[in-house]
N, C-alpha and C positions, 0 to 999 in steps of 0.2 A: 692454675688459677686463670680464669678467662677474663683477665683485665685488659682493657684496650685503651690504645691511644688513638686518636683520630686525627689525620693529616687534613688541615684546612688551609685555605687561601683563595685568593682571586683566581679566575681562570688565567692559565699561561704563566704562572710564577714558577713552575718546575715541580710541583708537588707529586704528580704522577710519575715523572722520571725518577724522582727520589724514592717513591714507593717502589718502583721496579727494582731499584738497587737494594732495597731493604728485604725484598720478599721474592720468592719464586713465583708468586701469583703476578701475572702480567697485566697491569692496568694499561689501557691504551694511551700512549704519549703522543699527541698530535698538536699542530700548531693552529688550533681554533678552540674557541671556548666550549665548555661542557662536554669534553671528550670522554670524561668519566661519569656516566650517568647513574649507574647502581655502585653502591659502595663495594670496594674490593677489600677483602680481609686477608691479611697475610699473617702467618704464625712465624715470628722471628726469633732466632736463636740469639740469646744474650752472650756476647763474648765475655769470658771470665778466665783470666790467666791462672787463677787459683785452681780451677778445675783441672787443668792440664798438669799443674805442679803436683797435685794430689795423686794424679793418675800415673805420673812417673814413679812415684814412690810405691803405690799399691800394685801397678801392673794388672788392672782388671780385665775381664773379658770384653767389657764395653764401657763406654764413657757417655753419659746422658746430660746434656746441658739444659738449662731452664729457658723458658720462652715467654714472650709476651705477644700480644696481637696487635697488629697495626692496621687501621681502617683508612682507606683512601676515599675521601668524601667528595661529592661532586662540587665543582667551583660555585662560589657565591657572587652575587652582583647586588647593587643598590636596590633597595625595595624587597629584599628577601623576607624581611619580617612581615610584609603585606602579601607575601606569595609570589613576588616577581621571579622570573626565571625559573630556577629549580629550588626557590627558597624554602617552601614548605617541606620538601624531601630533605634538603640539606640541613635544616634546623631539627628535624625529626631524628636524622642519623646522628647529629652531633650530641643530642641530648642522651643518647644511649651509651657514649663513651665515657671513660673515667678520667681522661686528661686530654689536653689538646697540644698538638704540634702545629704551630702557626707559621707557615712558610711565606716569607715576603721576597719579592724580586728586587735584588740589589745589583743588577747588571744592566748595561745598555747594549742592545742588539737590534738594529732596525728590521732584522729578518724575523724576529720573534714578535708577534702582535701583542700589544698591551690592551686590555679590554677598555681602558680609559684614555689611551692615546699617548701615555708618557710614563716614565718610570719615577715613582715616588713611593717608597716603602712605608713612610709615615702616613701618608694619605690612605694607602692601601689597608694598612692595619686599622686605621680609624673607621674605614668603610665597614669592615667585618665587626669591629668593636660596636659601632653604632647599631647595626642590624641585630646583634645578639643582645644588646642592651634594650632595644625597643621590644624584642620578644619577651625579655625578662620582665620589663616594665608592665607589659600586658598581663603576664602571669602574676605578678605582685598585685596589680590593681583588681583583678578578678578575685583573687584570694582575700583581699582587704574587704571588697564589698561584701563578701560571704561571712567574714568573721566580726565585722563591725557590729552587727545586730547582737550577736552573742556577747561581745564585750560590753556593750551598753546595758545588757541585762544583768551584768554583774559577775559574769564567768570570769574568774581569775586566770584561768589558763588562756582564755581568749584574749584577755587584756595583754598578757605577756607576748602572745603571738602577734597581736596588733602592733605592739611596740616594735617588734623586730621588722615587721612588714613596713612600718613608716620609715625606719631608718634605711631599709633597702630601697624604698621608692624614692627618698631624698637623694640618695647616692646615685641611683640610676637616672634620676632627671637632671643630674649635674654632669651627665656624660662619663661617669666613672663606673668601672666594672665592679659588680657586687662582691667579688672576692676580697675587696678591702674592708668590708664589714666584719669585724671580728665578733664571733659568738661570745656572749658574756657568761654563759654557763652551758652545762651539758644539754639542757632542754633546748636552748637556741641552736646548739650544734646538730641536734636531731632534726629540728625544724628545717634548717638550712639544707640538710640531706634530702628531707622530704620534698622541699620545694623543687628540687632538680632544676635550679637556675643554671642558664648556660655560662654566665659569666662568673660563676663561683668555681668553675673547674680550674685546676691548675693548669698552667700554659708554658710551653717551651717555644721561643721564637727561633726560627731557622732562617738566616739570611742567606739566600742563594745568590752567590757571586759568580763572576767569570773567573778564568784562570789567574788573571792579573791581581785579583782581589783576594786570592786564596791565603796568601801569606800574612797579610796585615789588615785586609779589609780595604774599604775605599770610602769615598765621600758619602755614599748612600748608607753604608753600615754605621759610620760615624754619627750621622744624623739620627739614625734609627736608634742607636744605643742611648743617645741623649733623650730621645722621645720616651723610652721605657724605663729610665733610670729609677724612677719613682716606683716602679712595680715590683712585686715579689715574684720575679721570673728570671729564667736563665735565657741567655741568647748564644747560639752557636753560628759560626760561619762555615758554610759548606758549599762547595761547587758541584751541583748535581751533575754537570756534564762530565767532569773529571771522575766522579764516582761511577758513572755509567762506563767510561773507559776502564776503570779498575776491574769492574765486574766481568769485563771481556777477557781478562787474563786468567788462565787456567791454574797456574802454580802460585803457591804462597810467596815463593822467592821472587817471582816476576812482580807481584803485587807490591811487595815491600820495596823493591828497587824503583818501581814507578812512584811510590810515595816519597822515597828519598829524594828523587829529582825535584820534588817540591819542598823539600825540608821538613816533611812529616813523618811521624813514627807510627801513626795509626790513621786509618781512613775516617772520613767524616761519617760514614754509615756506622762504624764502631762506636764513635763518640756520641752519635745521635741515639743509638740503641741504649747505650749505658745512661745517658741523660734522661731518656724516656723511662727507663726502669726506676731511676731515682725519683722522677717526677710522680710516679705512681706511689711513692712512699713504700717501695718494696725493698726487701733484703734477701739474701740467699744463705741458706745453711747446706751442709753436705752430709751424704752418707757415703762411706768408703769401705768397700770390701772386695773380695777377689772376683765375685761375679760382676760388680759394676761400682763405678764412682759416679756419683749423681748429684746434681744441684737441684735444690728444692726452693720454690718461691713462697715467701710469706710476707705479710705486712709487717711494718716496723712495730715494736713493742708486743708482739705475739708471744704468749706463754707456751710452755713446752707441750702440754696436752693438745693445743689446737695446732701447733706446728706439726705434731705426729699425725693429726687427722688428715693433713695434705697428702701423706703417704697412703693412709687407709683410715677409715672412720673407727674401725675397730681398735686402732692404736690409741685413739683418744678415749673411747669408752672403757677400756680396760687398762688405762695408763697406770704403770707402777712408778717408774722413775726413767730419767734420762741419763745416759753417760755421755758427757761433753768434753771434747778437746778443743781448745781454742786453735784456730788455724795456724797462727805463728809458732804455737808449741808443736803442732803436728809436723810442720815444716823443719823445725829445729831438731826434733829427736827422730824424725823420719819413719816412725811406725806407731800403731796403736799400743803394741806391747811395751815399747821403749817409753812412751808417754805415761803408761800405767806404772812402770817401774820407777819413774822420776817424779811420781806424784802430780802428773799434769792431766790426769784424767778425773774429772770431777762428777760426782753423783748428785744429780738435781732432782728436785720434786715438782709438784704442779705449779708452784709459783714462779718458777724460773722463767725469766724473759730471754728469750733466744737472741743471741747477738749475731750480726753479720759475720759470716765466715766460720761459725761454729761447725765442727764435725761431730755428728751426733749418732747415738745408738739408743733405741727406745726399748724398754722392757715393759711388756703389757700382759695382761691375762683376760681372756674373754670367755 
């Protein structure tokens, strides 16, 4: 699935350094604004311990993890909604992603230039929020002007759309992101998706700290946490500089020893990838056989035929049934045959909603 998270932030907050740690694609990381001019796209492997545990039991010829795409988007400045700096390009690129990873700088370093002259992550977040809100407000106002005539003529669908637009406009004019506007029915849900507003996208905040702030944060992260407490968003603390050092280590053992020195059990990159995957409302199911053990990405609440289509469209067209083993049962009984013998292999039909971690085998006929 070509679902994307876009990394955004003001210039020089560490987002390109973080992107370099996430991907083999090498965005330029330099100490000046706008060093990333074209969006860089990296295909990121999603770490999943369950895949390795299944592989240990099955001993396949190969192991295939699932992936997501991360886009490093050019830095934003005040006035982007009016085309300042790389604003038009930035806003165009962010419109195309499914979710936002918003990096804010939470460290003091006189050697790293800040575009606004001082470190204030709350202010930085508000700058980007304001620019996105202004662009969304422009989109809503243009749509409103178009739909009002139809609503006045008695078009019931237009009246419903106008009601949603007015709620969105009021929210944005108050300086609040449009994601707080809850759709009241399925029609509004579809309209919100159609509008493609920037501030309706799910967001993950990443506080980029120095080494001293890695274990428990600092004054900057505390202020930032208070500022976003009312939002439906997750916040991670990461030190991009430390992540860059980890990436220079070749062996897994060396990396784990390095993390242990900081009292950590997994890298910030691993936590960020997992959080991004969750942010996109994704889950994983597995196929397990001697040829390969593989992770497959689907959205939450996907039914069995549509999950099968991720492997091949013919699987959905000719779907007969799915044979399902829950991950915990597979680990407990250690093989498909043992799960079958112990009544832990379930035969499911077209209405089965796939669960995260299901080990599946599809029967189909085309």
